[in-house]
Backbone bond lengths (Angstrom), bond angles and torsions (degrees), N, CA, C in turn:
res aa  C-N    CA-C-N  psi(-1)  N-CA   C-N-CA  omega(-1)  CA-C   N-CA-C  phi
1 M - - - 1.476 - - 1.519 111.15 -
2 A 1.302 116.60 -34.40 1.481 120.82 -178.57 1.529 109.24 -68.92
3 K 1.341 119.16 -34.97 1.408 122.10 179.59 1.514 111.01 -64.03
4 S 1.361 119.04 -44.59 1.412 120.25 -176.29 1.566 109.84 -70.99
5 T 1.301 115.82 -33.56 1.517 118.13 172.42 1.461 112.76 -60.90
6 S 1.321 118.13 -46.36 1.487 119.76 -179.24 1.531 110.36 -70.32
7 K 1.317 119.41 -33.15 1.462 123.03 175.56 1.566 108.98 -67.13
8 D 1.265 117.22 -40.92 1.488 120.45 177.90 1.533 110.72 -65.90
9 A 1.307 116.20 -36.91 1.426 119.63 178.77 1.531 112.63 -68.29
10 Q 1.357 113.60 -40.94 1.471 119.63 177.59 1.522 111.37 -65.45
11 D 1.332 117.98 -40.95 1.458 121.93 174.45 1.475 111.99 -62.49
12 L 1.312 117.01 -39.46 1.453 119.49 178.53 1.544 112.08 -66.47
13 L 1.329 115.76 -42.43 1.448 120.30 175.80 1.530 112.92 -61.40
14 R 1.309 114.94 -41.13 1.470 117.92 177.40 1.506 113.45 -64.26
15 A 1.307 115.92 -43.59 1.478 121.70 175.06 1.519 112.55 -60.46
16 L 1.340 114.70 -42.47 1.426 117.84 178.72 1.523 113.17 -66.82
17 W 1.349 116.51 -37.55 1.483 119.90 -179.68 1.508 108.83 -71.97
18 S 1.381 118.86 -38.62 1.429 115.84 178.92 1.577 113.31 -68.95
19 A 1.301 115.44 -33.47 1.499 117.20 175.57 1.566 109.20 -69.92
20 Y 1.287 118.36 -39.67 1.482 117.89 -179.76 1.528 112.25 -68.66
21 S 1.327 116.64 -27.60 1.492 118.51 178.44 1.493 113.54 -64.52
22 A 1.315 115.56 -21.69 1.498 118.20 176.94 1.517 112.19 -83.62
23 T 1.314 118.36 -2.96 1.445 122.51 179.86 1.569 112.60 -69.08
24 P 1.221 118.97 135.32 1.492 119.12 -179.37 1.553 112.44 -60.77
25 T 1.366 114.77 154.27 1.426 118.06 -172.82 1.546 112.08 -65.82
26 N 1.325 119.48 -35.99 1.421 122.19 179.75 1.544 111.17 -59.40
27 L 1.290 119.86 -37.42 1.420 126.38 179.64 1.572 109.53 -71.84
28 K 1.300 116.04 -36.42 1.454 119.66 176.01 1.517 113.05 -66.12
29 I 1.377 114.39 -36.77 1.464 117.52 174.21 1.476 113.95 -61.43
30 I 1.353 112.79 -44.76 1.501 117.84 175.88 1.459 112.83 -58.63
31 D 1.339 115.02 -43.46 1.526 118.40 177.50 1.464 112.12 -59.98
32 L 1.323 119.23 -42.02 1.489 120.14 177.15 1.496 111.97 -62.76
33 Y 1.336 118.13 -36.79 1.436 122.86 177.75 1.538 111.03 -64.81
34 V 1.373 117.57 -39.60 1.401 123.03 178.48 1.532 110.17 -66.17
35 I 1.324 116.91 -45.34 1.448 120.02 175.93 1.481 114.22 -60.01
36 F 1.363 116.70 -38.85 1.474 121.71 178.03 1.490 110.26 -64.22
37 A 1.289 117.59 -43.83 1.533 122.17 -179.77 1.516 110.48 -63.08
38 V 1.316 117.58 -44.57 1.466 120.79 -177.21 1.568 108.47 -71.20
39 F 1.288 116.23 -37.69 1.534 120.38 179.30 1.572 107.29 -65.91
40 T 1.312 119.33 -37.87 1.444 122.19 -179.98 1.541 108.04 -66.05
41 A 1.292 116.75 -41.82 1.499 120.65 179.31 1.488 108.85 -62.92
42 L 1.356 119.41 -44.27 1.445 123.29 178.00 1.521 112.31 -56.78
43 I 1.365 113.30 -46.20 1.493 118.13 -179.99 1.490 110.80 -60.88
44 Q 1.336 118.97 -37.41 1.452 121.74 179.74 1.546 111.31 -68.12
45 V 1.322 115.51 -36.86 1.521 119.72 179.18 1.512 109.13 -71.52
46 V 1.299 121.23 -39.58 1.439 124.41 173.04 1.479 111.86 -61.45
47 Y 1.318 117.81 -45.88 1.482 123.34 179.53 1.603 108.12 -59.09
48 M 1.329 114.21 -46.65 1.464 118.11 -177.34 1.550 111.39 -63.59
49 A 1.337 115.18 -35.27 1.512 119.05 179.53 1.549 110.24 -71.10
50 L 1.343 117.41 -34.68 1.462 119.14 -179.70 1.497 111.77 -79.83
51 V 1.335 118.74 -44.10 1.495 122.54 -170.75 1.472 111.25 -96.10
52 G 1.283 118.49 -38.52 1.501 120.69 -177.27 1.545 108.43 128.36
53 S 1.311 111.63 173.15 1.480 115.75 -177.95 1.535 109.23 -124.60
54 F 1.339 115.85 52.32 1.452 119.40 -176.19 1.546 110.00 -58.77
55 P 1.320 121.84 -62.41 1.444 116.39 177.05 1.562 108.73 -86.07
56 F 1.338 112.93 82.85 1.485 118.44 -170.92 1.567 110.59 -61.57
57 N 1.319 119.79 -32.16 1.371 120.06 178.06 1.508 114.89 -64.68
58 S 1.375 112.83 -35.35 1.487 117.48 175.94 1.569 110.55 -65.97
59 F 1.291 114.87 -44.69 1.482 118.86 179.03 1.479 108.79 -60.20
60 L 1.296 120.31 -51.10 1.457 124.60 -176.97 1.552 109.11 -59.44
61 S 1.297 116.43 -44.62 1.471 119.77 -176.71 1.556 111.36 -67.13
62 G 1.332 115.75 -35.98 1.492 117.87 176.56 1.488 112.48 -68.15
63 V 1.362 116.01 -45.19 1.490 117.33 -178.52 1.499 110.55 -68.97
64 L 1.308 119.21 -40.45 1.459 120.72 -179.57 1.531 111.85 -70.66
65 S 1.327 119.70 -30.03 1.440 122.90 173.18 1.517 110.84 -63.47
66 C 1.344 114.59 -45.35 1.572 119.58 177.45 1.451 110.14 -63.29
67 V 1.316 120.23 -48.90 1.465 121.93 -175.59 1.468 110.06 -68.56
68 G 1.379 118.57 -43.34 1.495 119.10 177.22 1.530 114.21 -61.38
69 T 1.380 115.11 -38.61 1.413 117.99 172.58 1.441 116.42 -60.19
70 A 1.409 114.52 -42.82 1.504 117.21 177.78 1.498 111.33 -65.76
71 V 1.279 119.52 -37.85 1.513 119.53 178.58 1.522 109.21 -64.84
72 L 1.354 118.93 -44.77 1.480 119.34 -179.97 1.523 109.27 -63.87
73 A 1.337 119.70 -36.35 1.488 120.58 175.11 1.501 112.75 -63.25
74 V 1.285 117.49 -39.07 1.458 120.99 178.53 1.566 109.76 -65.35
75 C 1.293 113.59 -40.92 1.513 117.71 173.38 1.502 113.14 -60.40
76 L 1.342 117.49 -40.76 1.482 123.30 175.90 1.505 107.00 -61.66
77 R 1.320 118.37 -46.07 1.417 120.08 -176.97 1.547 113.85 -60.26
78 I 1.372 111.65 -40.69 1.496 116.50 178.43 1.515 111.19 -65.64
79 Q 1.309 118.86 -34.77 1.459 124.85 -175.84 1.535 109.95 -77.25
80 V 1.297 119.22 -34.63 1.458 123.04 -175.92 1.566 111.38 -87.95
81 N 1.273 119.44 -17.61 1.439 123.20 177.86 1.554 111.97 -58.66
82 K 1.302 118.18 120.85 1.440 121.06 179.37 1.559 114.66 -64.53
83 E 1.284 114.47 -31.14 1.478 120.74 -178.44 1.513 114.21 -74.13
84 N 1.338 118.49 -15.25 1.437 123.19 -179.46 1.522 106.73 -79.87
85 K 1.296 116.89 114.86 1.502 118.67 179.87 1.475 115.38 -77.88
86 E 1.398 117.74 -16.52 1.411 120.73 -178.52 1.509 114.14 -61.74
87 F 1.317 114.26 -39.07 1.469 120.74 -174.82 1.472 114.29 -111.15
88 K 1.356 115.56 32.41 1.486 119.69 -177.98 1.561 110.54 -63.21
89 D 1.333 119.09 -33.13 1.459 119.95 -177.66 1.554 112.17 -81.96
90 L 1.333 116.95 -5.27 1.501 120.10 -174.53 1.509 106.84 -90.17
91 A 1.292 119.65 124.10 1.469 126.36 177.56 1.630 109.01 -69.23
92 P 1.261 119.85 141.20 1.412 120.69 177.50 1.507 112.25 -59.96
93 E 1.388 118.07 -31.86 1.438 119.77 178.75 1.524 110.63 -66.99
94 R 1.359 116.24 -35.47 1.472 120.06 179.51 1.540 109.11 -69.46
95 A 1.299 115.30 -40.00 1.532 118.66 178.09 1.516 110.69 -63.48
96 F 1.327 118.80 -40.80 1.436 122.25 177.21 1.507 111.74 -67.37
97 A 1.336 116.50 -34.49 1.494 117.62 178.65 1.501 108.47 -68.88
98 D 1.355 116.86 -38.36 1.488 119.36 179.24 1.502 110.15 -66.04
99 F 1.326 116.88 -35.28 1.457 121.00 177.61 1.518 113.39 -63.97
100 V 1.360 112.68 -43.93 1.521 117.82 -178.54 1.553 109.31 -67.44
101 L 1.355 117.42 -44.01 1.443 122.66 179.76 1.526 109.83 -60.90
102 C 1.290 118.19 -46.69 1.491 119.91 179.29 1.468 112.52 -66.49
103 N 1.341 119.36 -33.42 1.469 120.43 174.65 1.546 110.16 -68.17
104 L 1.304 117.91 -36.04 1.482 117.43 176.87 1.495 110.08 -65.23
105 V 1.290 119.28 -41.07 1.488 121.53 177.76 1.538 111.34 -65.32
106 L 1.303 114.25 -44.93 1.492 118.22 177.54 1.508 111.79 -56.20
107 H 1.283 116.37 -48.19 1.488 118.65 -174.34 1.552 111.07 -78.05
108 L 1.346 117.44 -23.36 1.454 118.56 167.36 1.498 114.42 -62.23
109 V 1.367 115.09 -42.86 1.482 120.88 176.05 1.527 108.86 -66.24
110 I 1.369 119.01 -42.33 1.464 118.26 179.72 1.463 111.27 -63.77
111 M 1.354 120.11 -40.51 1.503 120.10 179.62 1.501 111.44 -65.30
112 N 1.400 112.74 -34.00 1.527 115.41 -179.87 1.523 109.72 -71.37
113 F 1.359 116.34 -31.98 1.444 117.60 176.75 1.447 117.16 -68.96
114 L 1.357 114.29 -29.03 1.454 122.03 175.37 1.531 112.45 -60.05
115 G 1.272 116.43 -33.16 1.427 123.42 178.09 1.472 110.57 103.50
């Protein structure tokens, strides 16, 4: 039973990888950016757990900055994806401009929260 489960998992991963290889390069770059932002947030959480959370506002600002940036990047990915019919009238340049503007607002709030 364990062999069939591992074989099914391998088949699933192969199918997932072959489907993802057809993804356009610009979406893969956005995916890497999202992974980087989430990984940075996880590093900050692990650091806080090991060392402590003395300047708690700094910790909270750093984690919320990473998570907020990842969420905005996911929104950008949804808007730029050609297969998404909801945003077919939205130009990729406009979506990127929205992403940059929202990031500026997010980081303005983060800097204000730091004090």
